[in-house]
C-alpha positions in Angstrom: -167.2 -71.1 -13.1 -164.8 -72.5 -11.6 -161.6 -70.2 -12.0 -159.5 -72.4 -10.3 -159.5 -75.1 -13.7 -158.2 -72.5 -15.9 -154.4 -73.5 -15.6 -155.7 -76.4 -15.9 -157.6 -76.6 -19.8 -154.3 -73.9 -20.3 -152.2 -76.4 -19.6 -154.0 -79.5 -21.8 -154.2 -75.9 -24.8 -150.9 -76.1 -24.9 -150.4 -79.2 -24.7 -151.9 -80.3 -26.8 -151.2 -78.0 -29.3 -147.7 -78.5 -29.2 -148.9 -82.0 -30.3 -150.6 -81.2 -33.6 -147.7 -79.0 -34.3 -144.6 -81.9 -32.9 -143.3 -83.7 -36.1 -144.1 -86.9 -35.4 -141.5 -89.9 -35.3 -139.0 -89.7 -38.7 -141.7 -87.2 -40.0 -139.4 -85.6 -42.7 -139.3 -81.9 -43.8 -141.3 -81.9 -47.0 -144.4 -84.6 -45.0 -144.3 -81.5 -41.9 -144.3 -79.2 -44.6 -147.1 -80.4 -46.4 -148.7 -81.8 -43.0 -148.5 -78.3 -40.8 -149.3 -75.9 -44.4 -152.4 -77.5 -45.3 -153.9 -77.7 -41.5 -152.3 -74.4 -40.3 -151.6 -72.3 -43.8 -148.4 -70.3 -44.1 -147.9 -67.4 -42.7 -145.0 -66.0 -45.1 -142.3 -67.2 -42.7 -140.6 -70.5 -42.6 -142.3 -71.1 -38.7 -143.0 -74.5 -40.2 -139.6 -74.8 -41.2 -137.7 -73.8 -38.6 -140.1 -75.1 -36.4 -138.8 -79.4 -37.4 -135.2 -78.0 -37.4 -135.9 -77.3 -33.8 -136.6 -80.7 -33.3 -135.5 -82.7 -35.9 -132.9 -81.5 -37.3 -131.3 -78.9 -34.5 -127.5 -79.5 -36.4 -128.6 -78.6 -39.8 -128.3 -75.0 -39.2 -127.9 -74.6 -42.4 -130.7 -75.6 -43.6 -132.4 -72.5 -44.6 -130.2 -71.2 -46.2 -129.7 -75.0 -49.0 -134.0 -74.5 -49.1 -133.2 -70.4 -49.9 -130.7 -71.6 -53.4 -133.6 -73.9 -54.6 -135.8 -71.6 -54.2 -137.3 -71.8 -51.1 -136.5 -68.3 -49.7 -139.1 -66.3 -48.1 -142.1 -69.1 -46.9 -142.9 -72.3 -45.6 -145.2 -72.8 -49.0 -142.5 -71.2 -51.2 -139.5 -74.3 -50.2 -142.7 -77.3 -51.1 -143.2 -74.3 -54.3 -140.2 -75.2 -55.3 -138.0 -76.5 -53.6 -140.1 -79.8 -53.5 -143.3 -79.5 -56.4 -143.2 -82.8 -57.2 -144.4 -83.9 -53.8 -147.6 -81.5 -53.3 -150.4 -83.5 -53.6 -152.8 -83.3 -57.1 -155.9 -83.3 -55.8 -156.0 -80.8 -52.9 -159.0 -82.3 -51.3 -156.7 -86.1 -51.1 -155.4 -87.3 -48.0 -152.0 -87.0 -47.6 -149.9 -90.0 -47.6 -148.3 -91.2 -45.1 -144.7 -89.8 -44.9 -142.4 -92.9 -45.5 -138.9 -91.7 -42.9 -136.1 -90.6 -43.1 -133.1 -92.3 -42.2 -131.7 -90.8 -39.3 -132.8 -89.0 -36.5 -130.9 -85.4 -38.2 -131.2 -85.8 -41.8 -132.3 -82.7 -44.0 -133.7 -85.2 -46.6 -137.0 -86.3 -47.8 -138.0 -89.8 -47.3 -138.8 -91.7 -49.9 -142.5 -91.4 -50.9 -144.6 -89.8 -53.1 -144.2 -89.9 -55.7 
């Protein structure tokens, strides 16, 4: 086994991980949360909400407070279930619709996607 390849393999895995959990171009918070919670689950925190905010809307410093005021106080799945219940798919096995995109970088408004 070539131990010199280990740093390259680790860098490749880190790059792949980053690509998998990075918001897509103009992806809204709701579509991002649906994708991340569906793929990786909810760990009882706002880890996906915070990642989206960090990369897509860094100036939205009151985002967590606004979501908490609407029922998404503790974690990402609460944001989906309590703040955006109309956006939850009726059939868990159905593929997620493509995000219609946010109107401008930094917007925290959900896209005009389904429904």
